[in-house]
N, C-alpha and C positions, 0 to 999 in steps of 0.2 A: 679782199679781192685776190683771186688765184692767178698766178702767172700763166697757168694753163688755159685760162679763159679770157679771151679778149673782151674788155668791158664794152658795154653798149650804153650810150646816153641818148635817150629819145625825148624830144620836146613835144608835149601834147598841148596844142594851142586852144583846144576846146572851141567855144563859139566866138573866136576872135579872128580877125584879119580877112579882108577881101583878097581877091586875086592880085590886085595892084599892090596892096600892102604886103602881101607875101613876097612878091618880087623884090620890093624895096628892102625887105628884111634880108632876103637871101643875098642880095648884092652887098649888104653891110656885113653879114655874118661870115660868109665863106673866106674873105681875106683874113678875118680874125683867128680862124682855127688852122689855116694852112693845111698840113697833112697831119691830122691828129693821131695820137696813139690809140685812142678809143674809136670804136665804130659809132657813127652818129646818124640819127634818123630824125626827121621832122614829121609831125602828124597834124596837118592843117585840116580845116573843115573841108567837106567834099567839094564845095564850089571853088576852092583854091588849090585842089590837088594838082590839076594839070599845069597850072601856072607855076606852082612850086617845083614840080618836076622839071619843067623847062628852064627855070631860073637856076637850078642846081646842076644842069648838064655840065659834065666835065669835072664836077667836084666829087669828093668821096662820100657826100651825104646822100642817103636814100630817103624815100618818102613812104609813109604808111597812112592809111585812112584811120579814122577814129572808131569805126565799127564796120561790120559787114553782116549782111543777112545770110540765112542758111539756104534760101532758095535762089535759083538763077534768075527767075523772073516771076511776075504774078501780081496779084492785087494786094500789094504791100505799100501803101502810100507813104512816101517819105523815106523808105528804106533804100539801101544800096547793096547791090549784089557783088560777088567776087569778080565776075567778068567786067562789071562797070568800073570797079577799082582798078583792075589791071589795064583797062582801056585808057586810063589817065597816065599810065606809066609808073604808077605807084607799085611798090614791091611787097607791101605788108599791110597788116590791119591790127589795130587794138581790138581785143575781144573781151567783153565782160567787165568793162570799167565800172567802178562802183556807182558812178552817176547813171550809167545805163541800167545797172541792176536795180538801183533805187526807183527807176522809172518803170520797172516791171520785168526785166530779164531774169528768168529763173536759171538755176544750174543746168536744167535740161536744154534751155534755149542757148545758153552759152556753149554747151557741148556741141550742139548742132552747128553753131556758127564756126566753132573751131574746126569741125570736120569739113565744112564747106570751104573754108579758107585754105586748108591744107590740100583739099582735093584739087583746087585750082592753082596751086603752086605759090600761094602767098606765105610770107613769114607771119607768124602769129605772135603777138605780144599779149599773153593771157594775164588778166588781172585777177587778184584775189586780195581779200582784206577784211578786217573786222571793224565793227563800230565801237565807240567808246563804252557803250553799255555792255557789249560782249567782252571787251577787254577787262572791265572792272568786275565782271562776273566770273572771270577766270576761264572764259570760253574761247580764247584766241586760237589755241592749237586745234581744238575740235572743229571750230568753224573753218579754219584754213584747210584742215584735212578733208572736210566734206566738199569744199569748193574744188580742191585739186583733184581729188578722186573722180568727181563728176566730169571734169573737163578732160583730164588725161586718160580717162578710160577709153576715149575714142582715138588716141594717138598711138602710133606704132614707133618702135625704136628707130626704124629706118627713116622716119619723118622728123626726128627730134632736132635735126640740124636747122629746121625752120621753125623752132619753138623757143620762145623766151617767156619766162614767167616774171611778172612784176607784182611784188608785195606792196600793197598800198593801204596802210591803216586809214580807214575812213575818217577817223577823228583827227587826222593830221593833214587832210587834203584841203587846201585853201583856207586853213584856220590860223596859219602862222605857228601852230604847234607842230613839233617834229618828234618822231620816235628818237629816243636816245640811240647813240651808236650800238649800245648793248642790246636794246630792244630790237633794233633793226636786224642785228646779227642773229639773235635768237629766232626771230620769226623767219628770216630767210633760210637759216639752217633747217628749220622745221619743214619749210616748203620743199627744200631739196630732199630731205629724208622721205617725205611722202611721195614725191615725184619718183623716187627710186623704185617704187612699186611698179612703175610703168616704163620708165626710160632710164638710160645711163645717167646717173646724177652728176658725174664728174664734169662732163663738158657742158651741162645745162647752165645757161646764164640766168641768174635770179637777180632782178633789179629791185631797188627800193624806190618807192614813190610816195611823197607826202611832205610838201613844203621843203623840197630840196632847194638850197640857195647857194650863192657863191661862198657864203660864210661857213656853211656846214658840210658842203659836198665832200671835201677831202677826207674829213673824219669818218663820214658815212661810208665812202667808197673804200676806205682802208680796211673795212671789216672782211674777214676771210670768206664769208658767203654772200657778200654784196658785190655784184658784178656790174655796177653802174646804176643808172637811175632813169625813172620815168618822171620827167620834170614838167610841172604845170606852169605856174605863174612866172617863174624865173626864165622860162624858155621864150617868153614873149618879147624880151629885150635881147637883141643880138649880142651886146657886150656881156651882159650877165650870163647868158647861156654859154658863150664862148669860155667864160671863166669856169663854169661848171664842167664843161667838156674837158678843159685842161686839167681839172682836178682828178679826172678819171684816168689820166695817162701819165 
């Protein structure tokens, strides 16, 4: 983790927590973190976005949606547009999470969603990552290169202050397996090197996501090119997530 880049720890709740449960979580979580050294974001399901924003009012924690569509409106059942996200008070959006890509989002769709989110002033947490089969076949770097080039090809240097990239090895998401600190460092360094084709790599924050826990967070975040984490399961418990946040600062 570079002293020049303020770490970011984002909790992705996935399909967990109602609005009421989100409020109870925030009431327990914010006293635990105080004024953290790291930047902190929560990514609840869309139905809990507005409640989470209200519950965090006055705290340093900001809110992002788990996805965003590339169109402002239209016949897109179940999708959420950037203006809809902004209307809840949320400030950002995850784009291209592996679970979304597995459900059919292509590199082109991810790029269009990145562009739409930036056009409306949202902070983008762009996800990339390889499967176990790709890693074992030695394709990690080529796969990450393709994903990064496709998404960052629509980003300008003037917009990069609203861009975060999260490397999430698919084989380590929700499996209990975690990339070793060395593997995380190598992949995040590669992401930064490819991103340098499009943006200034030095201020770009690159997060690690993949079974981050209170037990391994400090070692992962200590790596030179790991600037925090996109945290799944451990973010569902306020005490566990507060411990992860503390590890980043």
